[in-house]
N, C-alpha and C positions, 0 to 999 in steps of 0.2 A: 751030511744031512741036516744037524743043527740050526747050520747057518740058514740054508735055505728054508726051516719051518721059521727062524728067528725073524727072515726078511720076509715070508708070506706073514705074518701076525703083524707086522710094522703097516706091509702095504694095504691090509683089512682094517687098522684101525684106523690109519690117514683117511682113507675112503670113507669110512662110518664118521669120525669127524665132520666132513669136507659135507658129506651128506648130510649132517645135521645141522651145519649151516645153512643148509640151501631153505629160501622160503617163497613158496607161490604167493602170484600177485595175490589171491584172496586172504590168504595166513597173513602177506604184509601189511593189507588195508588194515585187516583185525587188528595188529600189533600198532601201528599209528595211533588208532581208535581205543584201546584200549588203555586201561588205570595207569599204566607205564610208558605211556606213548609219547607224554611230553619230554622223557628220559633218554630216547633213542637218538646215537649220535649222529650226525649231518656235517659230509666235508662237500663243502664248496670248492668244488675244481674249475669252474670256469664262471668269474665273476661276471656281471651285467654289461654288454659292451665289451667284452675280450670275445674273440674269434672260437669257434669249436667247426669243425668238419662233419659230426655224427654218421663215421665213416665214409667221408668222399673227401677228393684230393684237394679241393678247395673250398676254406672253409670262411665261416661268415662270422660276423659282431651278431651275440645274443641279446634280445632286448630282458631278459629274464636271467636269472643266477641258476645256475645248473652246477650237480652235485650228485650224491650217491647217500645211501646207508652203506656205510661201509662193513658194518658189523650184518648185515644180512644178506646172503648172497641167493643173486638169481639165476636159477642151472643155466639162463639162455646163453650168459655170458661167462658164469663162471666169477664174476665183478659186485661189487656191492650194487644193490635196486637203484637205478634212476632215478635223480627226482629235479623237479623245476619249481622254481617258486615264483610265484605269481610276479610279473612283471613291475607292477606298483610297490609290490616288497620288497621287492629285490635292492640288494648294496646295503644292508642292514649286517650285523653280527651274527651269522648261526653258525651256533654248532652242536645244538640240540635243536629237537622239534619244536618245542616250550608249545604253542597255541597254535603250530599250524597244522592242518590238517588235510586229508585227501578232497580236490576237488574235483578232478579228473583224470585223463592220460592222454597219453599220446602213445600209439602203436606204430610199429613198421609193418608196412605192407605185406600181407602173402606176396611168396617170391622172393621177395629181398636178403632172406640167408641171414636175417636179424630178426625174425619172428619169435618172439617171446620177451626181445628186451625191451620193452615197455617203459615208458617215463612216469612218472606219476605224478602230474601235478599238485602244488599244495598251495592255502594261503591262509591268512590266520582267520582262526574261528571256523573255517570251512567254509567261507564265504570268497565269490570272487567277483568282481565287478564286469560289466558289459566290455569296457574299454580292456580288461588284461583280456579278457577269452578273444575280441578281434585282434589284439597285438598277436597272442597266442596263434590264432589263425592264420594270419597274414605272413605272420615269418614259418608254419610249416607248408605253408600253402607254396611257399618258395622252394621247398624239397620236399614235394609231394612224388616225386617217381622214388621216395625212399616211405614216407610214412603218412599217413591216416591221417584224418582231419580228428583235431583234438575232441574229444568226448566228456562233457562232464555229468557229475554225479549229482550237482546240485541245482 
């Protein structure tokens, strides 16, 4: 009986830890924009020009750096929140947010089975060029069966 109780407590503690690291979209944006936002760790998984499938079997080269905030979990996939760095700023050494700020988002379409696994678009100083917006629109138009068009907060 003691072993069952110990295992149950362990399960509850692990569930609590997992839950506490989960962050909603709005909370993630607040964290990035907050006082300590520049120190948030990012991990670039797919550098500009490399191929990414976004859940599909066919992978395409991305015109941007694609990565995640590994310490901040998205409930939709139980992994770090996904980020896209504006194409004109991609290719740099990124490991902290620095002066990158959210400028928009790309959402999976309703009915895709991936709802909530949104991508946060980041750019220096919170400013994104029209050329970068166009490049992202063209890329995601090519996989519009899965994604909504990018939305801009600026």
